[in-house]
N, C-alpha and C positions, 0 to 999 in steps of 0.2 A: 519569431525571431528573438534571440536572447538579448537581454539588456546589456548595454556596454558596461565595461568594468567601472568606469567613472561613476555611473549612477549607483552601482552596487556599493562602492566605497562611500558615497554620500549618505547612503541609508544606514551605514553601520552605527553611527552615534545614536540614532533614534532607536535602533534595535537594542543597543546596549542599555539605554535608558529604560526601555520597555521591560527588558529582562530584569533590571534592577528593581523596578516598581513591583513586578510580579513576585520576585524573591522577598521583598520587604512585606508584601501583603501576606504571603504564606507564613513568614516568620511571625508576624503579628497574630495571625490566626492560631499558630502553634503555641505562642506565648500566652494567649488568652486561655487556651485549653489546658496547658501544662505550666503552672506558675514557676516551676524550677528553671525553665528555659530562660525566662526573663531575668531571673537572678544569676544564672550562669553567664549571661552576657554582660553583667555588671563589671566594669573595668577594675573597680576597687577590689573585688573578690579575686579576680585574676592576678592582680599585682601582689596581693597578700600571699596567695598560694605560691606564686613564683618566688617571692622573697624568702619565705620559710623553706621551700624546697632547695633553693640556692644555698642558704646558710647551712642547712644540714648536710647537703652534698659536699660543700666546701670543707666543713668540719671533718667529714669522713675522709676526704681526700688528704687533708693535712695530717690526719691521724695515721696515714700510711696505706690506705686502700688504693687499688688501681684506678686508672682513669675510667675504664669501662664500667666498673662497679659503681663509681660515683655518678657517672652519666645515667645509668639505669636507675639508680636510686633517685636522682633528680627527677627523671621523667615520671616514675611511679608516685613519688611524693607530690609532684606538681598536679598531676591528674587527679589523684586521690584527694588531695587537699582542696582543689578547686570544686570538685563534685560534692565533697562533704560540706564545704562552706555554702555552696549554692543550695543544697538540701536544707541546711539549718536556717538559711535566710528566707527561703520560700514560704509564703503563707500556706497554711494547711487548709484543705477543703473542709467544710463543715461535715461532721459525721452524722449518720442517721442512727437511731436506736436499732439494736440488733433484731428486734421483733418486727420491724416494718420493711 
Protein backbone atom coordinates (compact mmCIF):
# COMPACT_ATOMS: atom_id res chain seq x y z
CA UNK A 1 0.00 0.00 0.00
CA UNK A 2 1.48 3.38 -0.97
CA UNK A 3 2.41 5.84 1.74
CA UNK A 4 0.10 8.79 2.24
CA UNK A 5 1.16 12.07 0.69
CA UNK A 6 1.64 13.68 4.11
CA UNK A 7 4.42 11.21 4.99
CA UNK A 8 6.10 11.86 1.64
CA UNK A 9 6.04 15.60 2.26
CA UNK A 10 7.51 15.16 5.75
CA UNK A 11 10.42 13.20 4.25
CA UNK A 12 11.31 15.91 1.70
CA UNK A 13 13.45 18.11 4.02
CA UNK A 14 15.59 15.15 5.07
CA UNK A 15 15.97 14.06 1.43
CA UNK A 16 17.10 17.58 0.49
CA UNK A 17 19.62 17.64 3.36
CA UNK A 18 20.96 14.23 2.32
CA UNK A 19 21.33 15.39 -1.29
CA UNK A 20 23.13 18.51 -0.10
CA UNK A 21 25.54 16.50 2.03
CA UNK A 22 26.25 14.16 -0.89
CA UNK A 23 26.87 17.09 -3.27
CA UNK A 24 29.20 18.72 -0.75
CA UNK A 25 31.12 15.46 -0.29
CA UNK A 26 31.56 15.06 -4.05
CA UNK A 27 32.63 18.70 -4.39
CA UNK A 28 35.23 18.29 -1.65
CA UNK A 29 36.59 15.15 -3.33
CA UNK A 30 36.80 16.96 -6.67
CA UNK A 31 38.45 20.00 -5.07
CA UNK A 32 41.06 17.76 -3.42
CA UNK A 33 41.78 16.12 -6.77
CA UNK A 34 41.77 19.34 -8.84
CA UNK A 35 42.98 22.46 -6.96
CA UNK A 36 41.59 24.79 -9.62
CA UNK A 37 38.05 23.88 -8.54
CA UNK A 38 38.66 25.18 -5.01
CA UNK A 39 40.04 28.45 -6.40
CA UNK A 40 37.21 28.81 -8.94
CA UNK A 41 34.71 28.70 -6.07
CA UNK A 42 36.44 31.61 -4.30
CA UNK A 43 33.97 34.49 -4.24
CA UNK A 44 36.70 37.14 -4.45
CA UNK A 45 37.91 35.82 -7.81
CA UNK A 46 34.37 35.70 -9.10
CA UNK A 47 33.70 39.29 -8.03
CA UNK A 48 36.92 40.60 -9.58
CA UNK A 49 36.19 38.84 -12.87
CA UNK A 50 32.64 40.22 -12.87
CA UNK A 51 33.79 43.77 -12.08
CA UNK A 52 36.42 43.79 -14.83
CA UNK A 53 34.04 42.30 -17.39
CA UNK A 54 31.31 44.77 -16.42
CA UNK A 55 33.61 47.78 -16.73
CA UNK A 56 34.93 46.72 -20.13
CA UNK A 57 31.47 45.87 -21.46
CA UNK A 58 30.11 49.19 -20.15
CA UNK A 59 32.97 51.07 -21.80
CA UNK A 60 32.30 49.33 -25.11
CA UNK A 61 28.59 50.11 -24.79
CA UNK A 62 29.26 53.77 -24.08
CA UNK A 63 31.65 53.86 -27.05
CA UNK A 64 28.70 53.03 -29.29
CA UNK A 65 28.58 49.25 -29.63
CA UNK A 66 25.22 47.53 -29.60
CA UNK A 67 23.64 45.95 -26.55
CA UNK A 68 24.02 42.39 -27.81
CA UNK A 69 27.71 42.87 -28.57
CA UNK A 70 28.28 44.32 -25.11
CA UNK A 71 26.38 41.45 -23.50
CA UNK A 72 28.35 38.79 -25.38
CA UNK A 73 31.59 40.60 -24.55
CA UNK A 74 30.62 40.69 -20.87
CA UNK A 75 29.90 36.95 -20.78
CA UNK A 76 33.09 36.02 -22.62
CA UNK A 77 35.26 38.30 -20.48
CA UNK A 78 33.58 37.15 -17.28
CA UNK A 79 34.04 33.44 -17.93
CA UNK A 80 37.52 33.87 -19.36
CA UNK A 81 38.67 36.14 -16.55
CA UNK A 82 37.21 33.88 -13.90
CA UNK A 83 38.92 30.78 -15.26
CA UNK A 84 42.19 32.61 -15.87
CA UNK A 85 42.23 34.00 -12.33
CA UNK A 86 41.37 30.59 -10.87
CA UNK A 87 44.13 28.92 -12.87
CA UNK A 88 46.66 31.56 -11.79
CA UNK A 89 45.67 31.23 -8.12
CA UNK A 90 45.55 27.43 -7.99
CA UNK A 91 48.62 25.75 -6.54
CA UNK A 92 50.55 23.68 -9.02
CA UNK A 93 51.12 20.00 -8.49
CA UNK A 94 54.74 19.04 -7.97
CA UNK A 95 56.35 17.92 -11.19
CA UNK A 96 58.44 14.81 -11.64
CA UNK A 97 61.66 14.69 -13.60
CA UNK A 98 61.18 13.68 -17.22
CA UNK A 99 63.20 10.51 -16.81
CA UNK A 100 61.04 8.91 -14.09
